[in-house]
C-alpha positions as CSV (number, residue, x, y, z in Angstrom):
1,M,0.0,0.0,0.0
2,D,1.4,3.4,-1.1
3,I,0.4,5.5,1.9
4,Q,2.5,8.4,0.9
5,N,0.6,8.9,-2.3
6,L,-2.8,7.7,-1.1
7,F,-4.3,11.2,-1.2
8,S,-2.2,12.6,-4.0
9,V,-3.9,14.8,-6.7
10,K,-0.5,15.9,-8.2
11,D,-0.6,16.7,-11.9
12,K,-4.4,15.9,-12.2
13,V,-6.3,18.2,-14.6
14,V,-9.4,19.6,-12.8
15,L,-12.3,21.8,-13.7
16,V,-14.1,23.6,-10.9
17,T,-17.3,25.5,-11.8
18,G,-18.2,28.4,-9.7
19,G,-14.5,28.4,-8.7
20,S,-14.0,32.1,-8.3
21,R,-15.6,32.4,-4.8
22,G,-17.1,30.5,-1.9
23,I,-16.9,26.8,-1.7
24,G,-15.7,26.6,-5.3
25,E,-12.7,28.7,-4.5
26,M,-12.0,26.6,-1.4
27,I,-12.0,23.5,-3.5
28,A,-9.9,25.0,-6.2
29,T,-7.4,26.2,-3.6
30,G,-7.0,22.6,-2.2
31,F,-6.4,21.1,-5.6
32,V,-3.8,23.8,-6.5
33,Q,-2.0,23.3,-3.2
34,G,-2.1,19.6,-3.9
35,G,-0.2,20.1,-7.2
36,A,-3.1,19.9,-9.7
37,K,-3.7,21.9,-12.8
38,V,-7.0,23.6,-12.0
39,Y,-9.3,25.4,-14.4
40,I,-12.0,27.6,-12.7
41,S,-15.1,29.0,-14.3
42,S,-17.7,31.6,-13.4
43,R,-19.7,34.3,-15.1
44,S,-17.3,37.1,-14.2
45,A,-14.1,37.0,-16.3
46,Q,-12.5,39.6,-14.0
47,A,-13.2,37.5,-10.9
48,C,-11.9,34.3,-12.6
49,D,-8.7,36.0,-13.7
50,E,-8.1,37.6,-10.2
51,V,-8.7,34.3,-8.4
52,A,-6.7,32.2,-10.9
53,A,-3.7,34.6,-10.5
54,K,-4.0,34.5,-6.7
55,L,-4.3,30.7,-6.4
56,T,-1.3,30.1,-8.8
57,T,0.9,31.9,-6.3
58,L,0.0,29.3,-3.7
59,G,1.5,26.5,-5.8
60,P,2.8,23.9,-6.5
61,G,-0.1,23.5,-8.9
62,K,-1.5,26.3,-11.1
63,C,-4.9,27.8,-11.8
64,I,-6.3,29.0,-15.1
65,A,-9.4,31.1,-15.7
66,L,-12.1,29.9,-18.2
67,P,-15.1,32.2,-17.6
68,A,-18.5,31.1,-18.7
69,D,-22.2,31.6,-17.9
70,L,-23.3,28.0,-17.2
71,Q,-27.0,29.0,-17.5
72,N,-26.3,29.2,-21.2
73,V,-25.9,26.0,-23.3
74,E,-23.7,27.9,-25.8
75,D,-21.4,29.0,-23.1
76,I,-21.0,25.5,-21.9
77,K,-20.1,24.4,-25.4
78,K,-17.5,27.2,-25.6
79,L,-16.1,26.3,-22.2
80,V,-15.6,22.6,-23.2
81,D,-14.2,23.5,-26.6
82,E,-11.7,25.9,-25.0
83,L,-10.7,23.2,-22.4
84,S,-10.3,20.7,-25.2
85,K,-7.9,23.0,-27.0
86,R,-5.7,23.1,-24.0
87,E,-6.0,19.5,-22.6
88,T,-6.3,16.0,-24.0
89,H,-8.2,14.8,-21.0
90,L,-10.0,15.8,-17.8
91,D,-9.3,13.9,-14.5
92,V,-11.8,15.6,-12.3
93,L,-15.0,17.7,-12.9
94,V,-16.3,19.5,-9.9
95,N,-19.9,20.7,-10.6
96,N,-20.1,23.5,-8.0
97,A,-21.8,26.4,-9.7
98,G,-25.2,27.0,-8.3
99,A,-27.8,29.6,-7.3
100,T,-30.5,30.0,-4.6
101,W,-33.6,32.1,-4.1
102,G,-35.7,32.7,-1.1
103,A,-39.3,34.0,-1.1
104,P,-42.6,33.3,0.6
105,L,-44.6,30.3,-0.8
106,D,-47.5,32.4,-2.1
107,S,-45.3,34.8,-4.0
108,Y,-42.3,32.5,-5.0
109,P,-41.5,33.6,-8.6
110,D,-41.8,31.0,-11.4
111,A,-38.8,32.5,-13.2
112,A,-36.7,32.2,-10.0
113,F,-37.7,28.5,-9.6
114,Q,-36.8,27.8,-13.2
115,K,-33.4,29.6,-13.0
116,V,-32.4,27.7,-9.8
117,M,-33.4,24.3,-11.2
118,N,-31.7,25.1,-14.5
119,L,-28.3,26.0,-13.1
120,N,-28.3,23.5,-10.2
121,V,-29.6,20.5,-12.0
122,T,-30.1,20.7,-15.8
123,R,-26.8,22.5,-16.6
124,I,-24.9,20.1,-14.4
125,F,-26.1,17.3,-16.6
126,T,-25.4,19.4,-19.7
127,L,-21.8,20.1,-18.7
128,T,-21.1,16.6,-17.5
129,Q,-22.4,15.3,-20.8
130,A,-20.3,17.7,-22.8
131,C,-17.2,16.7,-20.8
132,L,-17.6,13.0,-21.4
133,P,-15.0,12.8,-24.2
134,L,-12.4,14.4,-22.0
135,L,-13.4,12.4,-18.9
136,R,-13.2,9.1,-21.0
137,A,-9.8,9.9,-22.6
138,N,-7.6,8.7,-19.7
139,A,-10.1,6.8,-17.6
140,N,-9.2,3.2,-16.8
141,K,-9.5,0.8,-13.9
142,D,-6.3,2.0,-12.3
143,T,-6.8,5.7,-12.9
144,P,-10.5,6.5,-13.1
145,S,-11.8,9.9,-13.8
146,R,-14.1,11.6,-11.3
147,V,-17.2,13.8,-11.3
148,I,-18.0,15.5,-8.0
149,N,-21.4,17.2,-7.7
150,I,-21.8,19.8,-4.9
151,G,-25.2,19.3,-3.4
152,S,-26.4,20.4,0.1
153,I,-27.7,19.1,3.4
154,N,-30.9,20.9,2.3
155,G,-31.2,18.2,-0.4
156,E,-31.3,15.6,2.4
157,A,-33.8,17.3,4.7
158,P,-35.9,20.5,4.1
159,P,-34.5,23.7,5.7
160,G,-36.6,26.1,7.7
161,L,-35.9,28.8,5.1
162,E,-38.3,29.3,2.2
163,T,-35.8,28.3,-0.5
164,Y,-38.0,25.8,-2.2
165,A,-36.2,25.6,-5.6
166,Y,-32.8,25.3,-3.9
167,S,-33.7,22.4,-1.7
168,A,-35.6,20.6,-4.5
169,S,-32.6,21.1,-6.9
170,K,-30.1,19.7,-4.4
171,A,-32.3,16.6,-3.7
172,A,-32.4,16.2,-7.5
173,I,-28.7,16.5,-7.9
174,H,-28.1,13.9,-5.2
175,H,-30.4,11.5,-7.0
176,L,-28.9,12.3,-10.4
177,T,-25.4,11.6,-8.9
178,R,-26.6,8.1,-8.0
179,H,-28.1,7.5,-11.4
180,L,-25.0,8.7,-13.3
181,A,-22.7,6.7,-11.0
182,G,-24.3,3.4,-12.0
183,K,-23.8,4.1,-15.7
184,M,-20.5,6.0,-15.8
185,G,-18.7,3.8,-13.3
186,R,-18.7,1.1,-15.9
187,E,-16.6,3.5,-18.0
188,H,-14.2,4.1,-15.1
189,I,-15.7,7.5,-14.4
190,L,-16.6,7.7,-10.7
191,V,-19.5,10.0,-9.8
192,N,-20.1,11.2,-6.2
193,A,-21.7,14.2,-4.5
194,I,-20.8,16.3,-1.4
195,A,-23.6,17.7,0.7
196,P,-22.1,20.7,2.6
197,G,-23.7,22.3,5.6
198,S,-23.0,25.8,6.6
199,F,-19.8,27.3,5.1
200,P,-18.7,31.0,5.0
201,S,-19.6,31.5,1.3
202,K,-21.3,34.5,-0.4
203,M,-24.5,32.4,-0.8
204,M,-24.6,31.9,3.0
205,A,-23.3,35.3,4.0
206,A,-26.7,37.0,4.7
207,T,-28.0,33.9,6.5
208,L,-24.9,33.7,8.7
209,R,-25.2,37.4,9.5
210,E,-28.9,37.1,10.5
211,R,-28.9,33.7,12.1
212,G,-25.3,32.8,12.7
213,D,-25.5,32.0,16.4
214,A,-28.5,29.8,15.9
215,I,-26.9,28.0,13.0
216,I,-23.7,27.3,14.9
217,S,-25.6,26.2,18.0
218,A,-27.2,23.5,15.8
219,V,-23.9,22.1,14.7
220,P,-22.6,19.6,17.3
221,I,-19.0,20.5,16.8
222,G,-19.8,24.2,17.3
223,R,-18.5,25.9,14.1
224,V,-19.2,26.4,10.4
225,G,-17.2,24.6,7.8
226,S,-13.7,25.6,6.8
227,P,-11.9,25.4,3.4
228,E,-10.0,22.3,4.6
229,D,-13.3,20.5,5.3
230,V,-14.7,20.7,1.8
231,A,-11.3,20.7,-0.1
232,G,-10.2,17.6,1.9
233,T,-13.4,15.7,0.9
234,C,-12.9,16.5,-2.7
235,I,-9.2,15.5,-2.6
236,Y,-10.2,12.2,-1.0
237,L,-12.8,11.5,-3.7
238,S,-10.3,12.4,-6.5
239,S,-7.3,10.4,-5.1
240,R,-6.5,6.7,-4.9
241,A,-8.1,6.8,-1.4
242,G,-11.5,7.4,-2.9
243,Q,-11.3,5.0,-5.8
244,Y,-13.9,2.5,-4.3
245,T,-16.4,5.2,-3.4
246,V,-19.0,5.5,-6.1
247,G,-22.5,7.0,-6.1
248,A,-22.1,8.4,-2.5
249,V,-23.5,11.6,-1.1
250,I,-21.0,12.6,1.5
251,V,-22.5,14.9,4.1
252,V,-19.9,17.5,5.3
253,D,-21.8,19.6,8.0
254,G,-20.2,19.0,11.4
255,G,-23.1,16.8,12.4
256,A,-25.9,19.3,11.8
257,L,-28.0,16.9,9.8
258,V,-28.1,14.2,12.5
259,S,-28.4,16.6,15.4
260,S,-31.8,16.9,17.1
261,A,-31.2,20.7,17.2
262,R,-30.9,20.9,13.4
263,L,-32.6,24.0,12.0
């Protein structure tokens, strides 16, 4: 057993969507510091460029910006085309880009529901589908490729907040993960999901400001997630250590989901 390289992601080619901030940036940082070549994507070209430059200084890996609006099918095609010009294969696809929307049940906008479901579910399928040739290129029994979908504990149990589309979309992506895993695993592409709890991301910022004390009190270990928590889980799933984990939804929430005090 090669313990020294069990969790190695050195020289892997990785694409992280929504990689310019929040959980996506945390994940990208972990891969770069692990020696991977990481492409990050988000709608803002400026944000992508700035974060890519910052992460590259952390080494030993490097980070490259590939901005795209993943709500748009044409942008997804352009993203994959550009990646294909630069790389002959893709080792790890992290589907992290997502959106949320909160509104009272009686006035929840149809357009908002459609937008959240489109980005959080439909376009994850679209991008994964478009990346199949790159994911297949180097995949074999000894070095499988990986797809990691970022879900949420709200996809495992409904939250108290009125974020109906978000929780529904995350439940859907958890189930899509299981469905894809059964098919793609036979091609040596391992599909798993991570269901984070509360992390200090832009999406969670307002909620943490308003209800931070209550949220933390509901977490048995008494804190929100750190970059190491989510990056470490991604690195496990992408390394030799995670090679027999397929179709899993790994909850990373400090115990909030199983706590009787969960909000």
